[in-house]
RODO-245070 format. One record per residue (C-alpha): x, y, z. Coordinates in Angstrom, 3 decimals, always signed. Example, Ala and Ser with C-alpha at 12.3 -4.5 7.8 and 13.67 -1.06 7.14 Angstrom:
2
+12.300; -4.500; +7.800
+13.670; -1.060; +7.140
//
This chain:
375
-155.243; +51.864; +34.195
-157.798; +54.907; +33.458
-161.383; +53.489; +34.501
-163.863; +54.349; +31.832
-167.049; +52.469; +33.093
-168.865; +51.766; +36.176
-171.816; +49.450; +37.100
-174.129; +50.329; +40.142
-176.603; +47.864; +41.376
-179.135; +49.283; +43.720
-182.362; +47.393; +45.217
-184.841; +49.932; +46.574
-185.728; +49.004; +50.259
-186.181; +52.168; +51.959
-188.565; +53.896; +49.247
-186.359; +56.858; +48.676
-183.110; +56.395; +50.513
-181.243; +53.763; +48.652
-182.106; +55.282; +45.114
-181.457; +58.551; +46.216
-177.902; +57.920; +47.556
-177.243; +55.593; +44.273
-178.695; +58.267; +41.811
-176.606; +60.983; +43.506
-173.436; +58.871; +43.118
-174.016; +57.622; +39.749
-174.668; +61.176; +38.371
-171.411; +62.748; +40.130
-169.419; +59.797; +38.826
-170.636; +60.529; +35.128
-170.407; +64.208; +35.515
-167.488; +64.930; +37.583
-165.212; +61.899; +36.532
-166.392; +61.258; +32.787
-167.277; +57.714; +33.661
-169.826; +55.572; +31.633
-172.097; +54.684; +34.183
-174.894; +52.137; +34.190
-177.304; +52.150; +37.256
-179.392; +48.977; +37.696
-182.363; +49.471; +39.824
-185.304; +47.442; +40.487
-187.929; +50.021; +41.540
-188.250; +52.815; +38.729
-191.746; +53.989; +40.614
-189.653; +55.077; +43.658
-186.975; +56.450; +41.216
-189.495; +58.567; +39.390
-190.617; +60.248; +42.760
-186.993; +62.042; +43.131
-186.297; +62.349; +39.376
-189.048; +62.981; +37.298
-187.691; +62.416; +33.780
-187.631; +58.659; +34.721
-189.856; +56.465; +32.694
-191.278; +54.036; +35.057
-192.113; +51.547; +31.842
-188.665; +51.568; +30.062
-186.097; +48.650; +30.363
-183.392; +51.127; +29.213
-182.999; +55.135; +29.212
-180.407; +57.341; +29.753
-180.926; +60.250; +32.018
-178.403; +63.156; +33.181
-175.512; +61.173; +31.535
-176.320; +57.997; +33.199
-177.733; +54.649; +31.527
-180.481; +53.414; +33.740
-181.374; +49.973; +33.542
-184.507; +48.262; +34.946
-183.179; +45.343; +36.754
-185.911; +42.696; +37.138
-184.208; +39.592; +38.529
-181.248; +37.512; +39.003
-181.748; +35.781; +35.555
-179.518; +36.858; +32.552
-176.551; +35.799; +30.421
-173.695; +38.285; +30.206
-170.745; +38.592; +28.090
-167.236; +39.667; +29.573
-167.391; +43.115; +27.503
-170.684; +43.935; +29.127
-168.898; +44.165; +32.561
-167.912; +47.439; +33.662
-164.260; +48.357; +34.895
-165.798; +49.098; +38.223
-168.651; +47.156; +39.734
-170.452; +48.341; +42.799
-173.191; +46.414; +44.805
-174.914; +48.896; +47.122
-175.560; +47.628; +50.565
-174.774; +43.795; +49.806
-177.194; +43.406; +46.959
-176.812; +40.217; +45.249
-175.345; +40.969; +41.661
-176.879; +38.396; +38.962
-175.083; +35.426; +38.987
-174.744; +35.714; +35.284
-173.017; +38.925; +35.631
-170.609; +37.633; +38.090
-169.881; +34.633; +35.810
-168.847; +37.529; +32.915
-166.800; +39.424; +35.595
-164.861; +36.194; +36.173
-164.008; +35.948; +32.540
-163.507; +39.555; +31.866
-159.740; +40.650; +31.302
-158.950; +42.774; +32.991
-161.020; +41.809; +35.786
-163.174; +44.591; +37.320
-162.680; +46.225; +40.694
-165.541; +45.199; +42.634
-166.952; +47.055; +45.415
-169.528; +46.346; +48.377
-170.716; +49.721; +49.263
-172.034; +49.787; +52.486
-174.544; +51.777; +54.373
-173.515; +54.728; +56.478
-173.084; +54.560; +60.132
-170.961; +56.092; +62.890
-170.009; +53.124; +64.890
-166.231; +52.754; +65.409
-165.997; +49.269; +63.977
-166.437; +50.296; +60.284
-162.771; +51.876; +60.404
-161.257; +48.659; +60.808
-163.490; +47.112; +58.046
-163.306; +50.127; +55.253
-161.084; +48.758; +52.376
-161.111; +45.076; +53.600
-160.883; +42.695; +50.882
-163.120; +39.422; +50.562
-162.335; +36.878; +48.268
-164.863; +35.623; +45.902
-165.298; +32.410; +43.613
-163.096; +32.340; +40.440
-160.286; +34.409; +41.923
-162.425; +37.537; +42.010
-162.001; +40.043; +44.992
-164.713; +42.176; +46.605
-163.727; +45.429; +48.584
-165.733; +46.860; +51.455
-166.233; +50.489; +51.135
-167.512; +52.460; +54.167
-168.902; +55.993; +53.856
-168.365; +57.565; +57.114
-167.658; +60.619; +59.186
-163.874; +60.014; +60.004
-160.529; +60.124; +57.884
-160.467; +56.220; +58.358
-163.766; +55.916; +56.033
-164.901; +57.095; +52.757
-166.409; +60.140; +53.684
-169.836; +61.478; +52.595
-171.322; +61.735; +49.129
-170.956; +65.659; +47.906
-170.875; +67.250; +44.369
-168.396; +69.682; +43.528
-169.905; +73.262; +43.768
-172.936; +72.345; +46.261
-171.338; +74.846; +48.766
-171.119; +77.805; +46.446
-174.733; +76.884; +45.263
-175.655; +77.092; +48.888
-174.109; +80.514; +49.549
-175.406; +81.919; +46.432
-179.113; +80.628; +47.144
-182.191; +83.032; +47.932
-184.922; +81.263; +49.769
-187.425; +83.749; +49.088
-188.431; +83.123; +45.595
-187.740; +79.156; +45.749
-190.586; +79.129; +48.718
-192.696; +81.497; +46.906
-192.837; +79.015; +44.060
-193.775; +76.350; +46.469
-196.820; +78.289; +47.074
-195.959; +79.886; +50.534
-197.134; +83.606; +51.367
-194.827; +86.605; +52.696
-195.898; +85.722; +56.300
-195.260; +81.900; +55.917
-191.543; +83.019; +54.463
-191.114; +85.264; +57.410
-192.113; +82.766; +59.748
-189.862; +79.592; +61.425
-189.821; +76.979; +58.787
-189.581; +73.351; +59.540
-189.376; +70.550; +56.550
-190.676; +67.392; +57.793
-189.633; +64.052; +56.396
-189.993; +60.701; +58.538
-191.128; +57.347; +58.768
-194.900; +56.486; +59.404
-194.193; +55.601; +62.983
-192.770; +58.928; +64.177
-194.878; +60.679; +66.852
-195.745; +63.599; +64.367
-199.523; +64.163; +65.588
-197.896; +65.152; +69.259
-195.610; +67.372; +67.895
-198.225; +69.042; +65.520
-200.085; +69.582; +69.064
-197.212; +71.253; +70.497
-196.650; +73.555; +67.643
-200.334; +74.630; +66.902
-200.134; +75.609; +70.828
-197.156; +77.697; +70.361
-196.823; +81.394; +70.546
-194.848; +82.191; +67.402
-196.034; +81.382; +63.823
-194.365; +78.087; +62.483
-194.794; +76.621; +59.024
-194.204; +72.993; +58.525
-193.513; +71.836; +54.814
-194.319; +68.163; +54.656
-193.977; +66.157; +51.306
-196.938; +64.297; +49.964
-197.437; +60.897; +51.530
-195.268; +61.537; +54.494
-196.644; +61.396; +57.935
-199.821; +60.907; +55.980
-202.296; +59.917; +58.816
-201.178; +62.805; +60.943
-201.462; +65.105; +58.124
-204.861; +64.047; +57.268
-206.047; +64.331; +60.850
-204.588; +67.812; +61.072
-205.744; +69.001; +57.752
-209.082; +67.366; +57.466
-208.424; +66.648; +53.793
-206.628; +63.935; +51.726
-203.120; +65.122; +52.587
-202.361; +65.807; +48.795
-199.873; +68.319; +47.513
-201.214; +71.949; +47.590
-203.171; +71.472; +51.008
-202.330; +74.241; +53.316
-204.111; +74.561; +56.819
-203.484; +77.016; +59.645
-204.451; +76.174; +63.174
-203.343; +78.463; +66.150
-199.566; +79.008; +65.590
-198.978; +76.314; +63.289
-199.445; +76.378; +59.147
-199.100; +73.028; +57.585
-198.541; +72.875; +54.043
-198.261; +69.695; +51.821
-195.693; +69.823; +49.147
-195.246; +67.726; +46.157
-192.104; +65.723; +46.093
-189.424; +67.517; +44.513
-186.343; +66.693; +42.500
-183.102; +66.156; +44.610
-181.733; +69.456; +43.672
-184.829; +71.064; +44.939
-185.056; +69.099; +48.125
-181.290; +70.557; +48.938
-183.074; +74.240; +48.371
-185.760; +73.181; +50.918
-183.189; +71.983; +53.444
-181.392; +75.516; +52.910
-184.342; +77.297; +53.153
-185.700; +75.945; +56.599
-184.544; +76.420; +60.135
-184.858; +73.185; +61.253
-185.041; +69.895; +59.010
-186.266; +66.541; +60.059
-184.875; +63.973; +57.818
-185.074; +60.102; +57.544
-182.844; +57.305; +56.565
-179.498; +57.984; +54.972
-179.788; +60.190; +51.903
-181.793; +62.996; +53.358
-179.698; +62.674; +56.517
-176.521; +63.519; +54.624
-178.075; +66.405; +52.822
-179.150; +67.697; +56.018
-175.742; +68.021; +57.221
-174.475; +69.588; +53.949
-176.979; +72.136; +54.518
-175.606; +73.138; +57.771
-178.947; +73.663; +59.642
-180.209; +71.897; +62.792
-181.767; +68.787; +61.933
-183.666; +65.903; +63.723
-182.586; +62.526; +62.286
-185.297; +59.637; +61.906
-183.209; +56.513; +61.606
-184.354; +53.464; +59.351
-185.935; +50.787; +62.100
-184.230; +47.669; +62.484
-185.288; +44.499; +64.381
-184.491; +44.342; +67.963
-183.914; +48.221; +67.873
-180.244; +47.713; +66.591
-180.828; +51.039; +64.668
-180.688; +52.969; +68.335
-177.135; +51.779; +68.630
-176.363; +53.518; +65.504
-178.339; +56.322; +66.401
-176.432; +56.826; +69.594
-173.277; +56.224; +67.856
-173.812; +59.532; +65.645
-175.183; +61.415; +68.562
-171.971; +60.970; +70.389
-170.227; +62.113; +67.550
-172.414; +65.162; +66.480
-174.154; +66.271; +69.521
-171.848; +66.209; +72.391
-172.510; +68.919; +74.982
-176.024; +69.376; +73.254
-178.239; +67.682; +75.664
-181.599; +68.885; +74.347
-181.019; +67.750; +70.770
-179.792; +64.292; +71.823
-183.012; +63.795; +74.218
-185.102; +64.966; +71.288
-183.674; +63.045; +68.660
-183.578; +59.868; +71.033
-187.394; +60.433; +71.823
-188.401; +61.055; +68.084
-186.760; +57.508; +67.377
-188.504; +55.695; +70.408
-185.524; +55.423; +72.619
-186.683; +54.966; +75.126
-190.004; +53.937; +74.154
-193.370; +55.179; +76.119
-194.922; +58.637; +76.689
-192.778; +61.865; +76.064
-193.365; +65.379; +77.268
-193.143; +67.003; +73.633
-193.825; +70.363; +75.059
-190.988; +70.298; +77.416
-188.891; +68.682; +74.583
-189.670; +70.992; +71.990
-189.086; +73.966; +74.244
-185.587; +72.704; +75.330
-184.759; +72.182; +71.761
-185.736; +75.813; +70.791
-183.509; +77.271; +73.729
-180.718; +75.058; +72.266
-181.299; +75.869; +68.716
-178.467; +78.742; +68.331
-175.795; +76.499; +69.635
-176.956; +73.587; +67.455
-176.911; +75.926; +64.514
-173.107; +76.553; +65.111
-172.468; +73.097; +65.772
-174.438; +72.227; +62.179
-171.848; +74.918; +60.606
-168.359; +73.451; +62.327
-169.568; +69.856; +61.196
-170.237; +70.759; +57.644
-166.760; +72.133; +57.338
-165.195; +69.007; +59.140
-167.085; +66.763; +56.746
-165.823; +68.859; +53.713
-162.274; +68.175; +55.090
-162.588; +64.334; +54.595
-163.136; +64.661; +50.723
-166.014; +63.586; +48.646
-166.770; +59.832; +48.818
-166.965; +59.503; +45.060
-163.280; +60.887; +44.567
-162.201; +58.893; +47.718
-163.635; +55.556; +46.149
-162.025; +55.975; +42.889
-158.752; +57.029; +44.403
-158.733; +53.772; +46.176
-159.760; +51.748; +43.215
-156.789; +53.384; +41.213
-154.327; +51.552; +43.964
-156.105; +48.060; +43.108
-154.938; +47.969; +39.687
//
């Protein structure tokens, strides 16, 4: 059977990570696979930050070939013909009961996926593609993105690597307001959660001997940015102190965020979406993982570092400290000096890792290939 339609349900928990992943996937499934995709999302304001054409007041809109519905709650009655051929719940969100009722009445029944969050932990290989019987004879399948051939791989669009190879960073950076001197300096993009030790790192960069430009999106690390700039931390603000120039950028569309990653020598990223894009950029990066109760995220962080950063002790230590593992005071001057000394080797690893991830195939294609085996 040929799949014609797909519904993707997204609740925004991490302000930009959840919708970032779902929006990339929705667009790719529509553009590259010709599916009629409907994205149900509950937070249009966060969506608009990464996709300016979004009308945050619209109940229904169509953007880049995707139908976007404002998902307001769990109520509603659906007819079987409203149900898509493939239904994806992102990260175990609860699909409206009325929609599930319609799924059970639909013939043929849809292929139902729970698209899980990304982790490097070994246990996901044994859970990838497992089935979960549901009520009324429906069956849900678990699909895990990941870093091995026993997982679904990572989201990546056709042609992304060619775009990266053809990219000229200078005009792009100039459009963001950077001067020629800033473009020539070491450039670091900074995207993190509020609890990151940003102020301590800014102090180290300010006291450095080489010019460094930190590019931070508006609203990120807001307290540390305001303290450094003495301003409101609004887009367009730029302050130089010592060796450090800190420039506040507006939030950019997803395609431009990729370019920002390509244009910088080091990228600080957070959550899942920017984390994956940093890997496709093939540049050294520092990951700020989404925090969980009882520090469960530290286990996930170490699992990734074990795969990615073996033989890179400075990177491993810096990332762990950036994530508060262990907690307590850190010598950020020494951590930064060690990371800088190791950065050439880290860059080589980043390039090799990117190719290894390409070899796994793209997650959207892998998901549809698996769906075809279920008919």
